[in-house]
C-alpha positions in Angstrom: 3.1 -7.0 -36.2 3.0 -10.7 -37.3 0.1 -10.0 -39.7 1.9 -7.0 -41.1 4.9 -9.2 -41.8 2.9 -11.9 -43.7 0.9 -9.2 -45.5 4.1 -7.7 -47.0 6.3 -10.7 -47.1 6.5 -10.6 -50.8 7.3 -6.9 -50.9 10.7 -5.5 -51.4 11.5 -3.9 -48.1 14.2 -1.8 -49.7 11.5 0.0 -51.7 9.2 0.4 -48.6 11.4 1.3 -45.7 9.8 0.9 -42.2 11.0 2.9 -39.3 12.0 0.2 -36.7 11.4 2.6 -33.9 7.7 2.7 -34.9 7.5 -1.0 -34.8 9.3 -1.1 -31.4 6.9 1.5 -30.1 3.8 -0.5 -31.3 5.1 -3.7 -29.8 6.0 -2.0 -26.5 2.5 -0.4 -26.4 0.8 -3.8 -27.0 3.1 -5.4 -24.3 2.2 -2.8 -21.8 -1.5 -3.1 -22.7 -1.3 -6.8 -22.0 0.4 -6.2 -18.7 -2.1 -3.5 -17.6 -5.0 -5.7 -18.7 -3.7 -8.5 -16.5 -3.4 -6.2 -13.5 -6.9 -4.9 -14.2 -8.3 -8.5 -14.2 -6.4 -9.2 -10.9 -7.8 -6.1 -9.3 -11.3 -7.0 -10.5 -11.0 -10.4 -8.9 -9.8 -8.8 -5.7 -12.7 -6.3 -5.8 -15.2 -9.2 -6.2 -13.8 -11.0 -3.2 -13.8 -7.8 -1.1 -17.5 -7.1 -2.0 -18.4 -10.6 -0.7 -17.1 -9.8 2.8 -19.9 -8.8 5.1 -19.5 -5.3 6.8 -20.6 -4.6 10.3 -20.5 -1.9 12.9 -20.1 -2.5 16.7 -23.8 -2.6 17.5 -26.7 -4.8 18.5 -27.1 -6.1 14.9 -23.7 -7.6 15.1 -24.4 -9.2 18.5 -27.6 -10.7 17.1 -25.8 -12.1 14.1 -23.1 -13.6 16.3 -25.6 -15.2 18.6 -27.3 -16.9 15.6 -24.0 -18.0 14.1 -22.4 -21.5 14.7 -20.1 -21.3 17.7 -20.9 -17.6 18.0 -18.2 -16.9 15.4 -18.0 -15.1 12.1 -15.0 -16.4 10.1 -14.2 -13.4 8.0 -15.9 -10.0 8.2 -15.1 -6.3 8.1 -15.8 -4.2 11.2 -15.8 -0.4 11.0 -15.7 2.0 14.0 -13.9 4.6 16.0 -10.8 3.9 18.0 -11.3 3.9 21.8 -8.7 2.9 24.4 -9.9 0.4 27.0 -7.7 2.0 29.6 -5.0 4.6 29.7 -3.9 5.6 26.2 -0.3 6.0 25.0 1.0 9.6 25.0 3.2 10.8 22.1 6.8 11.2 23.1 7.2 14.2 20.8 3.8 15.8 20.3 2.0 17.4 23.3 -1.6 16.3 23.9 -1.5 13.6 21.2 -2.7 10.2 22.3 -3.1 6.8 20.7 -3.3 3.1 21.3 -0.6 1.7 19.0 2.8 3.5 18.9 5.9 2.9 16.8 9.1 4.9 17.3 12.1 4.5 15.1 15.5 6.1 15.5 18.0 5.7 12.7 21.6 7.0 12.6 23.4 7.9 9.4 27.2 7.7 9.3 30.0 8.1 6.7 33.0 5.9 6.6 36.3 6.6 4.9 37.0 4.2 2.0 40.8 4.1 1.5 40.5 2.2 -1.8 38.4 5.0 -3.4 39.7 7.8 -1.2 36.1 8.9 -0.5 33.5 8.9 2.2 30.8 6.1 1.9 27.4 6.6 3.4 25.9 4.0 5.7 22.8 3.7 7.9 23.5 2.0 11.3 22.0 1.6 14.7 18.4 1.5 13.7 16.3 1.2 16.8 12.6 0.6 16.7 10.1 0.2 19.6 6.5 -0.9 19.2 3.9 -0.3 22.0 0.2 -0.9 22.2 -2.6 -0.8 24.8 -5.9 -2.7 24.7 -8.4 -0.8 22.5 -11.8 -1.3 20.9 -13.9 -0.1 18.0 -17.1 1.8 18.8 -19.9 3.1 16.6 -19.8 6.9 16.0 -21.6 8.7 18.8 -21.5 5.7 21.1 -20.7 6.1 24.8 -18.1 4.1 26.7 -20.8 1.8 28.2 -22.1 0.9 24.7 -21.2 -2.1 22.6 -17.7 -2.3 21.2 -15.5 -4.7 19.3 -12.2 -5.4 21.1 -9.1 -5.6 18.8 -6.8 -8.5 19.7 -3.0 -8.4 18.9 -3.1 -5.3 16.6 0.7 -5.5 16.0 0.2 -8.9 14.2 -2.2 -7.3 11.7 -1.0 -6.1 8.3 -1.9 -2.8 6.7 -0.5 0.7 7.1 -2.9 1.9 9.8 -0.5 4.2 11.7 -0.3 7.9 11.2 3.1 9.7 11.3 2.8 12.4 13.9 6.5 13.3 14.2 9.5 13.3 11.9 12.8 15.1 12.3 16.3 14.9 11.0 19.0 16.1 13.4 22.2 16.9 11.5 25.5 16.4 13.3 27.5 19.5 14.2 30.9 20.0 12.7 33.6 21.0 15.2 37.4 20.9 15.5 37.2 18.0 18.0 34.9 16.0 15.9 37.0 16.6 12.8 40.1 15.3 14.7 38.2 12.2 15.8 37.0 11.6 12.3 40.6 11.7 11.0 41.6 9.1 13.6 38.7 6.8 13.4 37.8 7.1 9.8 34.1 7.6 10.5 31.8 10.5 11.2 28.2 11.0 12.1 26.0 12.7 9.5 22.5 12.8 10.9 19.9 11.1 13.2 16.4 10.5 11.9 13.5 10.2 14.4 10.0 9.1 13.4 6.9 8.5 15.5 3.7 6.8 14.3 0.5 6.5 16.2 -3.0 5.0 15.8 -4.8 7.9 17.3 -7.7 8.0 19.6 -11.0 8.7 17.8 -9.6 7.9 14.3 -11.7 5.7 12.0 -10.5 2.1 11.5 -11.8 -0.8 9.6 -10.6 -4.3 10.6 -10.8 -7.5 8.5 -10.7 -10.7 10.4 -12.6 -13.2 12.6 -15.2 -11.9 15.1 -16.1 -14.0 18.1 -18.7 -13.4 20.8 -17.5 -14.0 24.4 -19.6 -14.0 27.5 -22.8 -12.9 25.7 -21.8 -9.3 25.0 -18.1 -9.0 24.5 -17.1 -9.0 20.8 -13.5 -9.5 19.7 -11.8 -9.1 16.3 -8.8 -11.4 15.8 -6.7 -13.1 13.2 -8.7 -15.6 11.2 -8.2 -19.3 11.7 -8.7 -20.2 8.0 -5.4 -18.5 7.0 -6.9 -15.3 5.5 -5.2 -12.0 6.2 -5.8 -10.1 9.4 -5.9 -6.5 8.2 -6.4 -3.1 9.8 -6.9 0.0 7.5 -7.1 3.6 8.7 -10.3 4.6 7.0 -13.9 3.7 6.7 -15.0 0.8 4.6 -16.5 2.9 1.8 -13.3 4.9 1.3 -11.4 1.6 1.3 -13.5 0.2 -1.5 -13.4 3.4 -3.4 -9.6 3.3 -3.4 -9.7 -0.2 -4.9 -12.2 0.8 -7.5 -10.1 3.8 -8.5 -7.1 1.4 -8.9 -9.1 -0.9 -11.1 -10.3 2.1 -13.2 -6.7 3.3 -13.6 -5.5 -0.1 -14.9 -8.5 -0.2 -17.2 -7.7 3.2 -18.6 -4.0 2.4 -19.1 -5.0 -0.8 -20.9 -7.1 1.3 -23.3 -4.6 4.0 -23.8 -1.6 1.7 -24.5 -3.7 -0.5 -26.7 -5.0 2.4 -28.8 -1.5 3.8 -29.1 -0.1 0.5 -30.3 -3.0 0.0 -32.8 -2.6 3.5 -34.1 1.2 3.0 -34.7 0.6 -0.3 -36.4 -2.2 1.2 -38.5 0.1 4.0 -39.7 2.7 1.5 -40.7 0.2 -0.6 -42.7 -1.3 2.5 -44.2 2.1 3.8 -45.3 3.0 0.4 -46.8 -0.3 0.0 -48.7 0.0 3.6 -50.1 3.5 3.1 -51.3 2.6 -0.3 -52.8 -0.3 1.3 -54.7 1.9 4.1 -56.0 4.4 1.6 -57.3 1.8 -0.5 -59.0 0.5 2.6 -60.8 
């Protein structure tokens, strides 16, 4: 846009009108292209760091690496395995024969309150109750037996990442009756609905944990929050799928950078072409 301005600074703009919407569209396209390019570069940096993280499974190879490491500790690695409860698992409160090791239950009530200033009902969410439960669990290699090697997960509720699967969701709407309507008129409030949600980390599901792994007692491996300040993360998928998701995200930002950049360049080229054509016509 700047070069276009200087190129035609000596031109009578009244003779060569420019649609301002086209220039705004070109500028907006270039702005979005710059933003998407920045996001693409950030995602590339993130991908590079992720690819530098060693990946292990709960097996003898990991035990040997830990034994050879200083203080029998790996500061930051990824461990992929299947979820196995160390004792009795947690049973779902709503779904029969559904078991897990981390459970989150949330109950949220929706009410309406009478607003005398606007003479209307105002929606409000109140009385949100949330309970979090967990039992000790470990990651095991696919096909492993209980007696085989495993990596115990310490303090999973402290880990970041959306690793819980929603197994139950229901909205219970309040029933309208004569008694409830009378109470609503007196109190100025009425219940609308109650929302119930249950999330579980299920037994047998695939989980990848990012954190510090330590070897205790010669055979017991444990994944825990890193001491160097890096994030303790649990993701509900295998490592390859996790990396594929980040690579798809990088490709998306790259594609959006190209599309918006080409769009802006095309709009600007059309403006320049139109101005040059009209200037040539005038000179003739």
